C-alpha positions in Angstrom: 0.0 0.0 0.0 1.4 3.4 -1.0 0.4 7.0 -0.3 -0.3 7.4 -4.0 -2.8 4.5 -3.9 -4.5 6.1 -0.9 -4.7 9.5 -2.6 -6.2 7.9 -5.7 -8.7 6.0 -3.6 -9.8 9.1 -1.7 -10.2 11.1 -4.9 -12.3 8.4 -6.5 -14.4 8.0 -3.4 -15.1 11.8 -3.2 -15.9 12.2 -6.9 -17.7 8.8 -7.4 -16.1 8.5 -10.8 -12.7 7.0 -11.8 -12.3 9.1 -15.0 -13.0 12.4 -13.2 -10.7 11.4 -10.3 -7.9 10.6 -12.8 -8.4 14.0 -14.5 -8.3 15.8 -11.1 -5.0 14.0 -10.3 -3.5 14.5 -13.7 -3.1 10.8 -14.5 -4.7 8.3 -16.9 -7.9 6.4 -16.1 -6.2 3.1 -16.5 -3.6 4.1 -13.9 -6.3 5.1 -11.4 -8.3 1.9 -12.0 -5.1 -0.1 -11.6 -4.4 1.5 -8.2 -7.9 0.7 -6.9 -7.7 -2.8 -8.3 -4.3 -3.4 -6.6 -5.7 -2.4 -3.2 -8.7 -4.6 -3.6 -6.7 -7.6 -4.8 -3.9 -7.2 -2.2 -6.3 -7.3 0.7 -9.1 -9.4 -0.9 -11.8 -6.7 -0.2 -14.3 -4.8 -2.4 -14.0 -1.1 -1.9 -16.6 0.0 -4.5 -19.8 -1.2 -6.1 -20.0 -0.4 -9.8 -23.4 0.9 -10.7 -23.8 2.0 -14.3 -21.1 4.5 -15.2 -20.7 5.5 -11.5 -19.3 3.8 -8.5 -20.3 3.9 -4.8 -18.4 3.0 -1.7 -19.1 -0.3 0.0 -19.3 -0.5 3.8 -15.7 -1.6 3.8 -14.8 1.3 1.5 -16.5 3.8 3.8 -14.6 2.5 6.9 -11.3 2.5 4.9 -11.9 6.1 3.6 -11.8 7.5 7.1 -8.5 5.8 7.8 -7.0 6.6 4.4 -7.7 10.3 4.9 -6.1 10.2 8.3 -2.9 8.6 6.9 -2.7 11.1 4.0 -3.3 14.0 6.4 -0.5 12.8 8.7 1.8 12.4 5.7 1.0 16.0 4.6 1.6 17.2 8.1 4.9 15.5 8.3 6.0 17.1 5.0 4.8 20.5 6.3 6.8 20.1 9.5 10.0 19.5 7.5 9.3 22.4 5.2 8.7 24.7 8.2 12.1 23.9 9.6 13.3 26.2 6.8 11.7 29.0 8.7 8.8 30.0 6.4 5.1 29.4 6.6 4.5 26.8 3.8 2.1 24.0 3.0 -1.6 24.1 2.7 -4.5 25.1 5.0 -8.0 23.7 4.6 -10.7 26.2 5.5 -14.5 25.7 5.8 -16.6 28.8 6.0 -20.2 29.7 6.2 -21.9 31.1 3.0 -22.0 34.7 4.2 -18.4 34.7 5.5 -17.0 32.9 2.5 -18.7 35.2 0.0 -18.6 38.6 1.6 -16.0 38.7 4.3 -13.2 36.2 3.6 -11.9 36.8 0.0 -10.2 40.1 0.4 -8.6 39.0 3.6 -7.2 35.9 2.0 -5.9 37.9 -0.9 -3.9 40.1 1.6 -2.7 37.0 3.4 -1.5 35.4 0.1 0.5 38.5 -0.7 2.4 38.2 2.5 2.6 34.4 2.5 2.9 33.2 -1.2 4.1 29.7 -0.3 0.9 28.8 1.7 -1.9 27.3 -0.4 -5.4 27.9 0.8 -8.3 25.6 0.1 -11.8 26.9 1.0 -15.1 25.0 1.0 -18.5 26.6 1.7 -20.9 24.9 4.1 -23.5 26.0 6.6 -22.4 26.8 10.1 -23.3 23.4 11.6 -21.4 21.6 8.9 -18.4 23.8 9.3 -18.2 22.9 12.9 -18.5 19.2 12.1 -15.7 19.5 9.5 -13.3 20.9 12.0 -14.2 18.3 14.6 -13.8 15.5 12.2 -10.5 16.8 10.9 -11.7 17.4 7.3 -10.4 21.0 7.6 -8.0 22.9 9.8 -9.9 26.1 10.4 -13.6 26.9 10.4 -15.3 30.3 10.1 -18.8 30.4 11.5 -21.7 32.8 12.4 -22.9 32.9 16.0 -22.0 30.8 19.0 -20.1 27.5 19.0 -21.2 24.7 21.4 -18.8 21.8 20.6 -16.3 21.2 23.5 -13.6 20.1 21.1 -13.4 23.5 19.5 -11.6 26.7 20.4 -13.5 29.8 19.3 -12.1 33.3 18.6 -14.3 36.2 17.6 -13.1 37.9 14.5 -15.8 40.4 13.6 -19.4 41.4 13.9 -22.2 41.2 11.4 -25.6 43.1 11.4 -28.6 41.2 10.3 -31.7 42.9 8.8 -35.3 42.2 8.1 -36.0 42.9 4.4 -38.9 42.7 1.9 -39.2 43.3 -1.8 -39.7 47.0 -2.5 -43.1 46.3 -4.1 -44.2 44.1 -1.2 -47.5 45.1 0.5 -47.1 46.4 4.0 -46.3 43.6 6.5 -49.2 42.6 8.8 -49.5 44.0 12.4 -51.0 42.3 15.4 -53.6 43.9 17.7 -51.0 45.8 19.7 -49.5 47.4 16.5 -46.4 45.2 16.4 -45.3 43.2 13.4 -47.2 39.9 13.4 -44.5 37.3 12.9 -47.1 34.5 12.4 -48.9 36.3 9.6 -45.8 36.9 7.5 -44.7 34.7 4.6 -41.0 33.8 5.5 -38.2 32.7 3.1 -35.3 31.2 5.1 -32.1 29.2 4.7 -31.8 25.5 5.4 -31.5 23.9 8.9 -28.0 24.5 10.4 -27.5 27.8 8.7 -26.3 30.7 10.8 -28.6 33.0 8.8 -31.6 30.9 9.7 -30.7 31.3 13.4 -31.5 35.0 13.1 -35.2 34.3 12.6 -35.1 31.5 15.2 -33.7 33.9 17.8 -36.3 36.6 16.9 -39.2 34.1 17.2 -37.8 32.8 20.5 -37.7 36.4 21.9 -41.4 36.7 21.1 -42.2 33.3 22.7 -42.5 31.5 19.4 -40.6 28.9 17.3 -40.3 28.4 13.6 -43.1 25.9 13.8 -45.4 28.8 14.7 -44.4 30.8 11.6 -45.5 30.5 8.0 -42.3 29.3 6.4 -43.1 29.7 2.7 -39.8 28.7 1.2 -36.5 27.1 2.3 -33.5 27.8 0.1 -29.9 26.6 0.2 -28.0 29.9 -0.3 -28.2 33.6 0.6 -28.3 34.7 -3.0 -31.3 32.4 -3.7 -33.1 33.9 -0.7 -32.3 37.5 -1.8 -33.6 36.7 -5.3 -36.8 35.3 -4.0 -37.4 38.3 -1.7 -36.7 40.7 -4.6 -39.4 38.8 -6.6 -41.9 39.4 -3.8 -41.9 36.0 -2.1 -42.2 37.4 1.4 -39.8 38.5 4.1 -36.5 37.3 5.4 -33.8 38.0 8.1 -30.4 38.0 6.5 -26.9 39.6 6.7 -26.7 43.2 5.6 -23.6 42.1 3.6 -25.9 40.1 1.4 -28.6 42.7 0.7 -26.8 46.1 1.0 -26.5 46.6 -2.8 -30.1 45.5 -3.4 -31.3 48.0 -0.8 -29.2 50.8 -2.3 -30.6 49.9 -5.7 -34.2 50.1 -4.5 -34.9 46.4 -5.0 -35.3 45.6 -1.3 -36.6 47.6 1.6 -35.2 47.1 5.1 -37.8 47.1 7.9 -36.6 49.0 11.1 -36.6 46.4 13.8 -34.5 45.7 16.9 -32.1 42.9 15.8 -28.9 42.1 17.6 -25.5 41.9 16.0 -24.1 38.4 15.5 -20.5 37.4 15.8 -18.2 36.0 13.1 -15.9 33.5 14.8 -12.9 31.4 13.9 -12.8 27.8 15.3 -10.1 25.2 15.4 -9.6 21.9 17.2 -8.1 22.2 20.6 -6.2 18.8 20.4 -4.7 18.9 16.9 -1.3 20.2 16.1 -1.3 23.5 14.1 1.3 24.0 11.5 3.1 27.3 11.2 1.0 28.1 8.1 -2.2 27.6 10.1 -0.9 29.6 13.0 0.0 32.5 10.7 -3.4 32.4 9.0 -5.2 32.4 12.4 -3.1 35.3 13.6 -3.9 37.2 10.4 -7.6 36.7 10.5 -8.0 37.4 14.3 -5.7 40.4 14.2 -7.2 42.4 11.4 -9.1 45.6 12.2 -12.8 44.8 12.6 -15.6 46.5 10.8 -17.5 46.8 14.1 -16.4 47.5 17.6 -16.1 44.6 19.9 -13.6 42.6 21.8 -12.3 39.2 20.8 -13.4 36.2 22.8 -11.2 33.3 23.6 -11.3 30.1 25.6 -11.4 30.4 29.4 -8.9 28.6 31.6 -10.9 25.4 31.5 -10.9 25.5 27.7 -14.6 26.0 27.2 -15.5 28.5 24.5 -16.7 31.9 25.8 -20.0 32.9 24.3 -20.9 36.4 23.3 -23.0 38.0 26.0 -26.0 40.1 25.0 -26.6 43.5 26.7 -28.5 43.3 30.0 -32.2 42.9 29.6 -31.8 42.2 25.9 -33.7 39.0 26.1 -36.5 40.6 27.9 -37.0 43.5 25.4 -39.4 42.9 22.6 -37.7 43.0 19.2 -40.8 44.2 17.5 -41.5 47.9 17.4 -45.1 49.2 17.7 -46.8 51.2 15.0 -46.5 55.0 15.2 -49.4 57.3 14.3 -48.9 60.1 11.8 -48.1 60.7 8.2 -45.6 57.9 7.5 -45.8 56.9 3.9 -45.5 53.2 4.9 -47.3 53.0 8.2 -47.0 49.3 8.5 -43.2 49.6 9.0 -43.2 51.5 12.3 -40.1 53.3 13.4 -38.9 54.1 9.8 -36.7 57.1 9.7 -38.2 60.0 7.8 
C-alpha cells in the first residue's frame, strides 16, 4: 500500500467516478483503475460497487476512507513540519466557511494573506455553520469560520468580527401585517429562510424565541440553500427574510429591497479550530492574520477560558426581555405598517 494509492482511492471516493478522479489527479484512467484494483486484490476486499457508469463505496470502503484520509493527512503534516524547519510558513491550509463569510468577508482577507505568504496554499469549502463545525471536529479542515456561538467542546473559538442582520422585503411588497398591539405579526408573514443548520436561519429562530414563538409557529413559505437564492426570492416578492446586511446592501441601495426597522442584535463571526490537533506554522500564521485584522464593528475578541470551554458572546443586559418588534406609530408615515422608519 502506497500513499499514491491512498490519494487515488480518496479522490475516486469523493468524486464517485474514476475518470473524473484521474483527471483531477493528472493521470490516466487506467492508472487510477489499476491503483484501486491493486488495493482490492492485495487485501481481498471490495471497496466500490460499480453501478452503471458511476461507483459507490461499499461499507468496507466507507470505513477505509476514514483511515485513508487520516494517513494522508498525517503524511501531509509531516511534510509541512519538515518544510517549516526552513523558517517560512509553507504548505496548505484547509478552511471551511459559512456562506456569508466565504462570499462577503473572507476573499479580500485571504488575498492580503497570500501577498504576505505566497508559499501557503489555501483551500476553501463553503458549508452552513453546523457543517463547518463538524468538518473541524472530524479533521476534514484545519480552520472553520462560522456565524454565531459554538457549542462543541472540542473547538476553540475566537471572535473575528461582527455582522448586522436585517429584516427585508421586496420594494413592491405590500405592508407587513400587524397584530392587535401594533407590532409586526410574525405568524402572519410569509417567510423565506435558509436550510437547517445555517447561521442565517438562526436570526429568525432567535427573533421568534424572543417573542415566545418557534419556527413551527411561523408561516415558512420557502426554504433555500443559499443567501443569494433567498435574496432573489425576496426581490421577486416571495415574502420577508432576516439576512446579513452584507448580502442585501447593494439591493437595498438599488431600491430592489426595503429594510424594515426592527431591533435585531449583531451576531459574531468566529474562527474555530480543534483544541487537540497540532497546528502548522502556516495555520498559526493564518489564524493570527484573521483574528488580528481591524474589525468592521467595535467589539472585543473572545477566547477560551482557563478550562478550555469557548466563551460565548453576552448580550446586553435585559436584551432577552426586550421585545424585538416595534409598535406602530401614528402620523403621516408613507409606509405606516413599517413602524419606526426614519423619515
